[in-house]
C-alpha positions as CSV (number, residue, x, y, z in Angstrom):
1,M,148.7,73.6,123.9
2,K,152.2,73.0,125.2
3,K,152.9,72.3,128.8
4,L,154.1,75.4,130.6
5,L,157.1,74.8,132.9
6,G,158.1,76.2,136.3
7,E,158.5,80.0,136.4
8,E,156.9,80.5,133.0
9,R,153.8,78.8,134.3
10,R,153.7,80.8,137.5
11,L,154.0,84.0,135.6
12,E,151.1,82.9,133.3
13,L,149.0,82.0,136.4
14,L,149.6,85.5,137.8
15,A,148.6,87.1,134.6
16,L,145.4,85.0,134.4
17,L,144.5,85.8,138.0
18,K,145.2,89.5,137.7
19,T,142.9,89.9,134.7
20,A,140.2,87.6,135.9
21,E,136.8,89.1,136.7
22,Q,135.7,86.1,138.7
23,P,137.5,83.5,140.9
24,M,139.4,80.9,138.8
25,T,139.3,77.3,139.9
26,G,142.4,75.1,140.2
27,T,140.9,72.8,137.5
28,D,140.4,75.7,135.1
29,L,144.0,77.0,135.7
30,A,145.3,73.5,135.2
31,K,143.6,73.1,131.8
32,R,144.9,76.5,130.7
33,T,148.5,75.6,131.6
34,N,148.3,71.9,130.6
35,V,149.3,70.6,134.1
36,S,147.5,68.8,136.9
37,R,145.4,70.5,139.5
38,Q,148.0,69.5,142.2
39,V,150.7,71.3,140.3
40,I,148.5,74.4,140.4
41,V,148.0,74.0,144.2
42,N,151.8,73.8,144.6
43,D,152.3,76.9,142.3
44,M,149.7,78.9,144.3
45,N,151.6,78.1,147.5
46,L,154.9,79.2,146.0
47,L,153.3,82.4,144.8
48,K,151.8,83.1,148.2
49,A,155.2,82.5,149.8
50,R,156.4,85.3,147.6
51,N,153.8,87.5,149.1
52,E,151.5,87.6,146.0
53,P,148.0,88.5,147.3
54,I,146.3,85.3,146.2
55,V,143.4,84.0,148.2
56,A,141.9,80.5,147.8
57,T,138.1,80.7,148.2
58,S,135.3,78.2,147.8
59,Q,134.8,79.6,144.3
60,G,138.4,79.5,143.2
61,Y,141.6,81.6,143.4
62,I,141.4,85.4,143.6
63,Y,144.2,88.0,143.1
64,M,143.3,90.5,145.8
65,H,144.3,93.6,143.9
66,N,141.2,92.9,141.8
67,V,139.0,93.4,144.9
68,Q,137.8,97.0,145.4
69,Q,139.9,98.5,148.2
70,T,137.4,101.1,149.3
71,R,135.2,98.6,151.2
72,L,134.5,99.1,154.9
73,Q,135.2,96.0,157.0
74,R,133.7,94.8,160.3
75,K,134.2,91.7,162.5
76,I,131.0,90.2,163.9
77,V,130.6,87.3,166.3
78,C,127.8,84.8,165.5
79,M,126.5,81.5,166.9
80,H,124.2,79.0,165.3
81,N,124.0,75.3,164.5
82,P,125.4,74.0,161.2
83,N,122.0,73.6,159.4
84,E,121.5,77.4,159.9
85,A,124.8,78.4,158.1
86,K,123.1,79.0,154.8
87,E,120.4,81.1,156.4
88,E,123.0,83.2,158.1
89,L,125.0,83.7,154.8
90,F,121.7,84.6,153.0
91,I,120.9,87.2,155.6
92,L,124.3,88.8,155.2
93,V,124.5,88.9,151.4
94,D,120.9,90.0,151.2
95,C,121.9,93.1,153.1
96,G,124.5,93.9,150.5
97,V,127.6,92.7,152.3
98,M,130.4,90.4,151.3
99,V,131.3,87.6,153.8
100,E,135.0,87.6,153.4
101,S,136.0,85.0,156.0
102,V,135.2,82.9,159.0
103,I,137.4,82.8,162.1
104,V,137.3,80.3,165.0
105,E,139.4,80.1,168.1
106,H,140.8,76.6,168.4
107,P,142.2,75.4,171.8
108,V,145.3,73.9,170.2
109,Y,145.9,75.8,166.9
110,G,144.7,79.2,168.1
111,E,142.9,81.4,165.5
112,I,141.9,79.6,162.4
113,T,140.7,81.7,159.5
114,A,139.2,80.5,156.2
115,S,138.3,82.7,153.2
116,I,134.7,82.5,152.1
117,M,134.3,85.5,149.7
118,V,130.6,85.3,149.0
119,S,128.5,88.3,148.1
120,N,125.3,87.0,146.6
121,R,122.8,84.1,147.0
122,L,124.3,82.1,144.0
123,E,127.8,82.2,145.6
124,V,126.3,81.1,148.9
125,E,124.5,78.2,147.2
126,H,127.8,77.1,145.6
127,F,129.6,77.4,148.9
128,V,127.0,75.4,150.8
129,K,126.8,72.8,148.1
130,R,130.5,72.3,148.1
131,V,130.5,71.8,151.9
132,Q,127.8,69.2,151.5
133,E,129.3,67.4,148.5
134,T,132.7,67.0,150.3
135,N,131.1,66.1,153.7
136,A,133.2,68.9,155.2
137,L,132.3,70.4,158.5
138,Y,131.9,74.2,159.0
139,L,134.7,75.6,161.0
140,S,132.1,76.6,163.7
141,A,131.7,72.9,164.4
142,L,135.1,73.2,166.2
143,T,133.6,75.8,168.6
144,D,130.0,74.6,169.2
145,G,128.7,77.1,166.7
146,T,130.5,80.2,167.8
147,H,132.5,82.0,165.1
148,L,133.5,85.4,163.7
149,H,133.0,86.7,160.3
150,V,134.8,89.5,158.5
151,I,132.2,91.2,156.5
152,S,132.6,94.2,154.1
153,S,130.5,96.6,152.1
154,T,130.8,99.9,150.4
155,S,128.4,101.4,152.9
156,E,128.1,101.6,156.7
157,E,124.3,101.3,156.3
158,S,124.7,97.8,154.8
159,L,126.9,96.7,157.6
160,N,124.5,98.1,160.2
161,L,121.5,96.4,158.5
162,A,123.3,93.1,158.4
163,E,124.1,93.2,162.1
164,E,120.4,94.2,162.9
165,K,119.1,91.3,160.8
166,L,121.4,88.8,162.5
167,R,120.4,90.3,165.9
168,Q,116.7,89.8,165.1
169,R,117.3,86.2,164.1
170,G,119.3,85.5,167.2
171,F,122.6,84.7,165.4
172,L,124.6,87.8,166.6
173,I,126.5,87.6,169.9
174,E,127.1,91.0,171.4
175,N,129.1,92.3,174.4
């Protein structure tokens, strides 16, 4: 395969992402375009700067037009210690919701948001494994465990059930 250059490569990346049924990793995109992973990271930043709706998740890149737009969203406030993160995510996905992102309020940087995009136990396992393998900290470590999640579902009932299960477990913070 020949090495794709500049704009031709970015157009190919957009085409791949728009037709992908699952997130695509930077490594996979690099192999398909015969460039390094770092070139892909740079290309993704250039595409985002053009307002292309690309989100980097723990599973790979997603073109957001591929995500169903009829989902209901809700922000919830949670608190737990780092070794309970997997349990929290399992509770949420087991209720049929997608955990789209995590948000913390940093005293210097303000609001910090990171995309998670997990909707089943396998995706949660991969996310947690990646955190562990890279020795990364959960964003909630910056705020002593307090954080927000943006969750979504196709039904109000799933969102309500997720909140109730978190409440029962003591993870949900309410007014």
